[in-house]
N, C-alpha and C positions, 0 to 999 in steps of 0.2 A: 503493499499500499504505499502510495506517495503521501509526503507530507504537504502541509499547505503551503511552505515556503518554496517547496519544488514545483507546485502547480502554479503559484504566483509567478516564479521566474519563468516557466514556460510560456504562461500567458502574456508576461511582458516581452519576451523574445517574440512570440508570434505577432504581437501587435506592432512592435517595431518593424518586423520583417514586411508585413502587409502595408504599414504606412510608407516605407521606402518605395515598395512596388507600386502603389497608388500614386505617390508622388512623382515617380519615373514616368508613369502612364500620362498622368494629366498635365504635366508641365514640360514635357519633352518637345522637341520640334518635329512634330508630325502634322501631316495634312488635318487630321481629324481635331488637332488642337488650336488650328489657326482661326484667327476671328474673322478673316476675310473669306474664308471657305464657303462656297455655295456648292449644293449638292444637286446633281441631276441624273434623273433615271433614265436609262438607255433601253428603250423597247421593253420596259418592265422585266428586265433580265439582269440588269446590273446597275451600277452607279458610277459616276464620274464627279470629280471635284474640280471646280473651276476657280480660279482666283477672283475674288470679288473686289479687290483694291482698286479703288477709282483711278490710281496712277498707271496700273497696268491694263485693266479691263477697257478703258476708253480707247486704247489704242490697238488692242487684239486680244483674242480670247486665249488665256493661258490655262492649260491643264495643269491640275497640281496634284503632285504625289508626294510620298515621303521623301524621296531623293530631292525633288525640287525645295520642299519645305524646309529641309535641313540646311540649305544654304542660300535660301531666299532673303534678301537684305530688308524686305519689306515684312517679314513674318512677325505677328503680334499674337502672342498666346492669349486665349480667350479665358484661361483660368489664372487664378493667383494662388499663391502658397496658402494664404489665409482662408480662402474658399474651399479650397481642397482639404485642409485640416479641419474646417468647421464641418464640412460634410461627411468626413471619416469619422469625427467624434459624434455627430449626429446617429450615424449608422450604428455604431458602438453602443450607443445608449437605447437605441429601438431593438427590442429582443427579435422582433420578426426579420428586420432587415439584416441584423447581425447574423441570425441563423440561417438566412438564404444566403448571404454574401461570403460570411466567414464562419462556417459551421464549427470548426475547432474552438475558435476564440469564444463563441458563444457557450459552448459546453463548459469550458474552463471558466468563463465569468459566472456561469450559473452554479457550478460547484463552489467557486470562491464567495458567491453572495449568501449562500445558504438558503435562498428562496427560489422556489421554482417558478421562473417565468417563462420557461419553455415547455410547451405541452408534448410530452412524447407518447401520449396515449395512442396515438393513431400509428406509431411505429413499434409499439411494444410487441405485436404479435410477429412482425417480421424479424425483428432483431432479439426479442426475448426479455431484455432488461437493460436497465441503465449501464451497467457494467459491460454487457456486451456492445452496446453502442460506444463506449469508451475504447473498448478493444478494437472494434472497427476502425477507429480514427487512430489506433496504435498509440495511445497515450500511455497505456499501462500494458505491460507483457505479462502474458498467463504463464 
């Protein structure tokens, strides 16, 4: 059986890891993060991103991809670090969002809280018990 300190350390580790991933995804120089990105569907089969910056778009239509976004001098990230941090904090505070996006963290927070804010009743027949769920996520070894 793990101690509360070990669970707490694992939880902090996972939160830091997911925060770094989220920060990297939402603040990187990618097409999806550009404020000027315009999305257009192609025959209902795919998407194309076009640069909507007025300095470029008034001259010609520029297709934007991750390669272009990484070196574009006019790139402006639509997310700020504070916005990403606040959104991440809101996700961790909301049990349903946390359980959907970060199930391992949700389980550890649930254990550390001592309060049942996640309803596993619909999963019990599938997994058997809370201990089985924790083994499934490899927090404890049998």
